[in-house]
N, C-alpha and C positions, 0 to 999 in steps of 0.2 A: 643834345643833338652835336656828334663830332662835329670838327672844325671844317670849315668848307673852303677849298681853296680860292675862294672871292669873298669878297666884304661886302655885306650887303645893309643898306639900312632900311630896317623892317618897318621905322616907324612911318619912314616916309612912305616906304610899299603901301602900307595899311591904308594911310590917308589917301594916298592916289586909287586904290581898289574900292576904298567906300565911297568916294564922289562917283567911280564910273558905275557902281553897281547902281547908285541912287537915279543917275541919270538914266540907266536901262531899265529899271522898273517903271519909269515914267512912261516910257514907251510902251503903250498897250497895244500887247499883241495876245490878247485872248484867241481861242479858238474852240470854236468858231466865231469867226470867220477866218483869222491866223493874222492875216496883212503883216507877214513877218520881214518885207520888205523895208519898213523903218527902221526895224531891228538889226538886221545886216547891216545895213548902210551905216548905224552906229559904230558896229564892229568893225567896219572897214576903216572908218576913219580915224579909229582910235589904233587900231594895227598901223595905218599909213603914217601916223604922227611917230611910229616907232621907226619907221623905213621899212615895213614888211607889207608887200604887195597882196593882196588877195582876190580872189575870183569870186563872182556870184553867179547863181546859178536858178534862172526865172522858170519856176512850175506854172506861170500864169496866173492872175487874179491876185498880184502881190504877194505871191508863196514862193519868198526868195530862202534860200540856203547861201552859205557860204564857207570859202576855204582857203586857207594862207598855208604857207610852207617855208619853214628854214631849212637849207639845204644843208647836208653835213659838209662840214668845213675841208677835209680830206676824203683819202679815198675811203667809201662807202662801205662799212663792215658788214652793217646789219639791216633789215627791212625797216621802214618809219614806224615811229609811235606816234600814235594819233591821240589827241588830246577831243574829244567829244561831246557837245553840248546840243541842248535844243534850242530855239527862240521862243516858242510859242508858250504859252501858259492857259491854263482853264479858269471858266470864267470866275468871278467874284461877286457877291451878293454885299456890296457897298455898307447896306442897312445893320448889316453884323459884324461890321468892323468896327475896332476903336478909332482908327485913323482911315482915310481912303486908301482903299488898297492900291492905288498906282501913284501915290504921294511920294515915295521913297523918303518918308522922313525917319529922322534919326533921332530918337527919344532915347536918353539914358544909355548911351553907347548900344543901340539896338537898331539894326535897319529894318524897317517895316515896308511890306509891300507884295503883292502878288508876283510869285516867282523867285521869291529871296532865297526859298530850298528848292524848289523845281523848276526850273535850275538856273535861273540867271545868275545865281551866286558862285556856283561851279564854273558856269562861263567865264565870268569876269576871273576868278584864280587861273583858268586856265591860260585867259589872254594875258594874264599879268605873268605867266610861267614864259609864256612867248616873248615878251617884252625884256623879261629879264635874261633870257637866254642871249637875245639880239644886242642888248646893252652891253654883254661882260663878255660878248662874244666866245661864248662855251666853244670848247673843242669838240664838234659834234661828231659820232661816226655812224650816227643815222639821222635822216631828215625827221625835223618835228612839223608835224601836221595838226593845225588848228582846224576844226571842222565845226561849223554850225547851222543847225538844219532847222527845217520848217516842220511843221504838222506832225511831231512826236505824238501829241496828247489825244490826235485822231487815228493811228496807227502809222504815219509816215507815208501814206500814198503819193501826196506834195513834197515828200521830204526825202527820208533817207532812201525811200525805193525809186525816187525819181532820181536822186544819185546814182543809184546803181548801175540804173539804163543810160544816163546819159554822162556819169562820170566815172567808168569803173576805175579809172586809177586811183582813187581816193580809197580804195578798199585792199588797197597792196600793203598791209601791214602785218606786223607782228604781233604789239601791244596796243591797245586801246584803253583808256580811261574814261569813264562816261559816269552817270548817275546809277544807281541802282543800292548804294551800302551807305548807311551813313555810320556815326560813331554815335555812342552813349556815354554820358557823364552818370547814368544811375541804371541800373538793371535788375530786374527782380526784388525791388525792395532796397538795395545797396549801391551807395556810392561806388563809381567804377569808372575806369579810361579804356572802353571799347572801343575799338577801330572795325567796323564792318567792310569785308573784302567779298565783292559777288562776283562768283565765278557764272554766273547763271539766274535766271528768274522765271517765272512760269509764263505760260506759253498763252495767248489771246486766242479766244473762239468766239468771235461775236455772234449772235443768232437771231434771226426774227422768226417769230410765230405768226402766221396768218390763219385767221378762221374765216370762213364764208358760211350763212345760212339764209333764211329767208325773214323779210323783212316784214311789218306789222304793225299793227295797233295793239300797244303796250297793254291795254283792256283784255285784250285776249290773249294770252300768251299761249305759245306753241313749242313744241321741242326742236325746234330747228334756230333757235337765238344762236347766233355765232360767238356772241359775247360769252354767254352762258358758256358753252362751250370750251371757248380759249380757257375762260377763269377755272374750269374744272382742271384742265390740262397743267396749268400753272401750278396750282396747290399740289398736284402729284408731282411735278419738277422739284417743287420747293421741299415736300415730305420727303423728295431721296436722299439716302444716305450714302455718300461716295467711300469705297473702300479706301484705306488708310496708305499712304506710300511713303517710302525711305528715301530720299535722293542724297548723293554723294554729300553737296551742300549741305543740306541739313544734319545730317550725320557728322558731318567734320565739325558743325556749330555746336551740338548737343555735345561732341567730345571734349571740345575746346573748353565749355563752360564747365565740365566734369572736372577736366584737369586745375580749373582754376577755381575750383569751389563752389561755384555758384549752382549746380548740382550735385546729388549724392553720388559718390564715387561708386557705390553698387550697379547705378544704373547702367541698364544696358540698352543703347537705342534701338536694336533692331528686336527687342522683346514688344511687338505691337498692341499687347494689351495696357503695357504700363504707358508706352508713347500715346496711345488713343485717351487715356485717362488724364495724361498732363494736356493732350491739344483739345479736350473738352473744355478745361480750364481757363485757358489762353486763345483768344481768338486769333492771333497772329501763327502762333505754330499750328491751329488748325487749318489755317489758310495753305502753310507749305508744307503740309503735310496731307492734303487730299485736294483733287479737283473740287473747282466749288462752281456754283451756279448764283446769279444773282439775277433777280428781276429788277429792270430797270426803267421800263416804261411798258405804259398800256394804253391804247387809244382806239377809241370807239364811240360809234352814237353821234346823231346830229340835234337830236330834241329828246327830251326828258319823257315824253309818250309816244316813242316811237321806237319799236324792236330793232336793232341796227342788222343790216344786212352783212355787216364783216367786221372784225375786230382785229388789231394787231397789238403784238406785246415785243419788246426787244429784250434779250437776254444776253446778260456779260457773263460767260464762262472763263474761267483761267485753269488751264492744265498744268500739270507737274512735267516738268522737261522730258518725263520719261514716258509720258502717256502718249496713247497714240490717237489722233486727232479723229480719224475717220472712224474707229471704231466708240469713239466717245459720243459721235454724231449720232451713231446708231444706237447708242444706249439709251440718247435724249428719246431717239422716234419709240424707243418699246416702254419706255416710261410713260410718254404720252400716250400711246397705246390708242391712236386714233387717226385714222387714214385719211379724214376730211380736214386734218390741222397741214398746214404746208409749213414745212421747216427750211429756211432759206440762211445757209452762213455768210454772213455779209463780211467776216474780215476773219483771217486764220493765219498764223505762223508758228514756227517751233523756233524757241530760243535758243537753243542748242545748250552746250556747257563747254567753259573753260576749263584747263588744266590749274591745279592749285602749286604744280610741282614745276615753277618755272623761276627763273632769275627775278621776274617782276614782283612773284609772290614774295620771294626770298626779302629782296629789298625793301618791299613795304612792311616787311615785319622787324626788318634792321631799323628802317628811319622811325617807325612809330617808337620802340622801345627808347631809341637815341633821344627824341624830341619828348615823350612824354613819361618815361623812366620805365624802370623794371617792373614795375606792378601794372603797367598799361601791357594789353596783347591785342592781337589782330584776329578776327572771327569770321568764318568763312560762313556766308549770309545766300540765300535764295530768297529772292525779292518775291514777294506777291505781286508785283506789278510787272507790267513788261516796259523794255525799252530800246531802243535802236541798235543797243550793242547786237542783237540776234542777226543782223545784216553784216556785220563784220565778223562775226563768228561763222554764218554760211559762208563767207569769202575766205575763211582758213585763218583768220587772226585770234589772238588770244585775247579776248575783250573782258573786261572787270567792271562792275560798280564800285567806285572809291570816291567818295566824298570825305575827306577826314576831318569833319567836326565832330565835338562833344557835344550831343543834344541830349535835353531832356524829354521824356515821354510827353510832356504838353508841347513842345516846341514838334517834335514828330508829329503831334494831331494835326496842326495846323496846314501840312502838306494837303491841298487840295480843298483847305479849310478855309476857318475864317482865321484873321489877324497873324495870317504868315509871317516869319521875322526872323532875321539871323543877327546874333549878334557879332559887334565888330571884332571881338576878340577871336571867335571861331572863323571870320573871316582870314584874320592874320593867322592864325594856326594851321589852317587848310593850305593856305596858300605856302607855307614855309616847308609843310610838309610835302605837298606837291611838287615844288619846285625840286626838293631835295631828290625826291622819288626819280625823278626825270630826267635829274642831271646824272646820277648815277647809272640810270639805264642807257643816258644815250650820246654819254661822252668818254672818250680815250682816256686811260689814265685814271 
């Protein structure tokens, strides 16, 4: 990386970040129920030690979010830059972990625990960027805004959506860095140094199906079994093939891979037949080129020998950012083809899309190459999962997934899985890159 105008002891910063992350992991913020207040207070205290004041936002039931602002040091020349993260984590099954998931254990220079990747590790990197900006009195020409929210894993109703209503000033921003894209140290069977940069992600459309029928003794079957009706509908949904779709981020990803020699240079991403063939062999590529439907829950019945009067299923649908959610729901109704089954949209938003032609994207590209070498590159990505960035895009900001770590496929598989962990080397790498990107975007000169 080119010489920074300030001297930073990165060994010391890394040791500090490691200790903070271990402490943060030990705070159980599993959602549900969330209880993010303890995590928010931890962040508040860490910021306070740097002389940075913060504000808490209580959505009730210990669902607390936090913000902290470093104001521009002179005349404000641009809108704020937001460092966004979420405090909550998904549940863990301790019996399947090599170490207790909330231990924050460090083993062979690797930090273990639920949330290391998703996304307390990124939150600590962002906190360290704020601390370093304060300690070294960076000449900011825009405000730096640190935002850590509750309830991201359950859709953000008690988190980012609560903030949109009660703290709209937090959404007056130009750039946002958040989760949504990671880096790879191996890709398509080859060693690599690829840093993902996500201008968009798929949009959630969570659906509940309810079937009602007549109860009865299971020894006398009849044609009005609510569960049987629902199972038939689910089978139709599961068998439905959705059309392939090529979004700008995925086209950018494929063209970047082609330029870097990971894909044959004769490949045309707009060739849907070839794209479909590739997608059929790769689950991730299939997910980012199709609207998807996953059956995630089924509940019915009170007793083995009683035909149930009702049955309920949950469906997790993820839509391409170009898809019309209303048209998609109507397509589901047509596939189900049963007016007796009620379809209820539980949660839905459109993730939007940010531009890749911005100073933020250019700075990320430059810093990655300087830090990792000329054989490293930045790759546009569409995340198959959704993030809180959608709320900032809706407010007019350019929001990006950007977690500059170099991970293996096995490490990536631990997100929402067992044995989630991140190396101390990646924690350092990510903090160095994020700090330099923020410094160049936020400072004069």
